[in-house]
KOLFI-72664 format. One line per field, with one value per residue (C-alpha): residue number from 1; residue in three letters; x, y, z. Coordinates in Angstrom, 2 decimals, always signed. Example, Ala and Ser with C-alpha at 12.3 -4.5 7.8 and 13.67 -1.06 7.14 Angstrom:
2
fiza c(1,2)
seza c(ala,ser)
x c(+12.30,+13.67)
y c(-4.50,-1.06)
z c(+7.80,+7.14)
% end
This chain:
137
fiza c(1,2,3,4,5,6,7,8,9,10,11,12,13,14,15,16,17,18,19,20,21,22,23,24,25,26,27,28,29,30,31,32,33,34,35,36,37,38,39,40,41,42,43,44,45,46,47,48,49,50,51,52,53,54,55,56,57,58,59,60,61,62,63,64,65,66,67,68,69,70,71,72,73,74,75,76,77,78,79,80,81,82,83,84,85,86,87,88,89,90,91,92,93,94,95,96,97,98,99,100,101,102,103,104,105,106,107,108,109,110,111,112,113,114,115,116,117,118,119,120,121,122,123,124,125,126,127,128,129,130,131,132,133,134,135,136,137)
seza c(met,thr,his,thr,gly,ser,gly,pro,asp,leu,ala,asn,tyr,tyr,pro,glu,trp,leu,asp,his,leu,ala,asp,asp,val,thr,leu,glu,gly,ser,met,met,asp,gly,val,leu,gln,gly,ala,ala,ala,val,arg,ser,val,ile,val,ala,ile,arg,glu,val,tyr,asp,tyr,gln,glu,phe,his,trp,val,gly,pro,tyr,gly,glu,thr,gly,trp,met,glu,asp,tyr,thr,ala,gly,val,arg,gly,glu,pro,ile,lys,asn,val,thr,leu,val,thr,ser,asp,gly,gly,lys,thr,arg,his,ile,val,gly,asn,tyr,arg,pro,arg,ser,thr,leu,leu,val,leu,ser,arg,leu,leu,gly,glu,lys,phe,ala,gly,thr,pro,ile,ala,val,his,phe,val,ala,ser,glu,thr,ser,gln,ala,ser)
x c(+0.00,+1.33,+0.67,+0.85,+1.54,+4.67,+3.03,+1.12,+4.20,+5.09,+1.55,+1.55,+5.27,+6.21,+9.87,+10.24,+13.66,+11.87,+10.54,+14.06,+16.07,+19.12,+19.30,+22.30,+21.00,+22.20,+20.48,+22.08,+21.04,+21.21,+18.25,+20.04,+23.26,+25.20,+24.18,+21.18,+21.58,+19.13,+16.11,+13.46,+14.92,+15.49,+12.01,+10.43,+12.24,+11.40,+7.73,+7.70,+9.20,+6.48,+3.80,+5.10,+4.85,+1.84,+2.36,+5.13,+5.72,+8.31,+10.19,+12.45,+13.20,+15.46,+18.67,+21.93,+25.11,+25.40,+23.87,+22.08,+18.62,+17.88,+14.76,+14.27,+11.18,+9.56,+7.40,+5.65,+6.43,+4.04,+3.15,+6.75,+8.35,+11.33,+13.34,+15.18,+17.47,+17.73,+20.44,+19.85,+22.60,+21.74,+23.68,+22.34,+18.76,+18.99,+18.97,+22.26,+22.59,+20.24,+21.29,+18.82,+19.94,+17.31,+17.09,+16.42,+17.99,+15.12,+12.57,+15.12,+15.41,+11.61,+11.54,+14.36,+12.60,+9.32,+11.17,+12.94,+9.53,+8.13,+11.03,+11.47,+12.41,+13.86,+17.47,+16.50,+15.81,+19.52,+19.82,+17.38,+16.96,+15.44,+12.17,+12.30,+10.62,+13.17,+16.05,+14.70,+14.70)
y c(+0.00,+3.45,+6.44,+9.52,+13.16,+13.86,+14.75,+13.00,+11.62,+9.47,+8.57,+5.37,+4.73,+1.12,+0.00,-1.09,-2.51,-5.27,-6.65,-6.91,-8.87,-10.66,-14.37,-13.65,-10.37,-9.63,-7.92,-6.57,-4.09,-2.85,-5.07,-8.26,-10.21,-11.25,-11.03,-12.75,-13.90,-15.04,-13.49,-15.60,-15.10,-11.37,-10.83,-12.72,-10.54,-7.25,-8.26,-9.37,-6.06,-4.15,-6.39,-5.67,-1.91,-0.08,+2.56,+3.69,+7.32,+8.06,+11.34,+11.00,+8.44,+8.80,+7.96,+7.79,+7.87,+5.97,+2.66,+3.38,+4.16,+5.58,+5.62,+7.64,+6.85,+6.60,+3.64,+2.38,-0.88,-1.80,+1.86,+3.11,+5.09,+3.71,+5.58,+3.94,+4.85,+2.11,+2.05,-0.19,-0.97,-2.25,-3.49,-4.34,-3.66,-6.11,-5.26,-6.60,-5.30,-3.74,-2.13,-0.87,+1.43,+1.59,+3.77,+4.02,+0.85,+0.09,-0.15,-1.82,-4.64,-5.03,-5.24,-7.79,-9.92,-9.85,-10.98,-13.69,-14.96,-14.82,-16.83,-19.19,-22.67,-21.46,-20.68,-16.99,-16.83,-16.85,-13.31,-11.86,-11.56,-14.69,-14.28,-14.07,-17.47,-19.19,-17.54,-18.97,-22.56)
z c(+0.00,-0.87,+1.37,-0.82,-0.12,-2.13,-5.42,-8.15,-9.95,-6.92,-5.90,-7.94,-8.17,-8.90,-8.98,-12.63,-11.80,-9.86,-13.16,-14.66,-12.08,-13.42,-12.58,-10.32,-8.81,-5.27,-2.34,+0.78,+3.39,+6.93,+7.93,+6.96,+7.39,+4.34,+0.71,-0.83,-4.44,-7.10,-8.75,-7.02,-3.53,-4.02,-5.44,-2.53,+0.03,-1.75,-1.99,+1.67,+2.80,+0.97,+2.53,+6.05,+5.58,+7.03,+4.32,+1.97,+0.99,-1.68,-1.32,-4.35,-7.04,-10.03,-11.85,-9.96,-12.03,-15.29,-14.22,-10.96,-9.65,-6.22,-4.07,-0.88,+1.15,+4.55,+5.53,+8.63,+10.41,+13.24,+13.68,+13.75,+10.92,+9.07,+6.45,+3.60,+0.75,-1.87,-4.52,-7.53,-10.04,-13.51,-16.51,-19.94,-18.86,-15.96,-12.24,-10.87,-7.29,-4.71,-1.43,+1.18,+4.00,+6.77,+9.88,+12.80,+14.14,+16.52,+13.68,+11.41,+13.96,+14.06,+10.24,+10.24,+12.88,+10.91,+7.79,+9.81,+10.93,+7.39,+5.96,+8.96,+7.81,+4.51,+3.55,+3.35,+7.12,+8.06,+6.70,+9.24,+13.01,+14.50,+16.35,+20.13,+20.42,+18.18,+20.08,+23.34,+22.05)
% end
């Protein structure tokens, strides 16, 4: 869901780069450990992040350098705001590398735990904070 307020050109923004992931695309970010690789895995995490958000308000999106794309937005996670700057690198029309820089840390840890719960039991889960119940076992 997109919460708007930054102008009509961002009201219905959709990240076109998500539809052009290279087979070996990588994802890394402050909410995760390590680097995730592969189009299916990366797509599933990006979609899951967007599903966790209460809202998403884009402040700025546009080209960055020769092969990059940048997004600056605020979202809500369990009622708390989280800000993110995403840098996407492409080559030959394919998205090759995605980096997300989230803040503040307190909400980033909530987001990471929610993703850890969503992907529990899969190889993707190791990249995120384990839930409090799985840490206790």
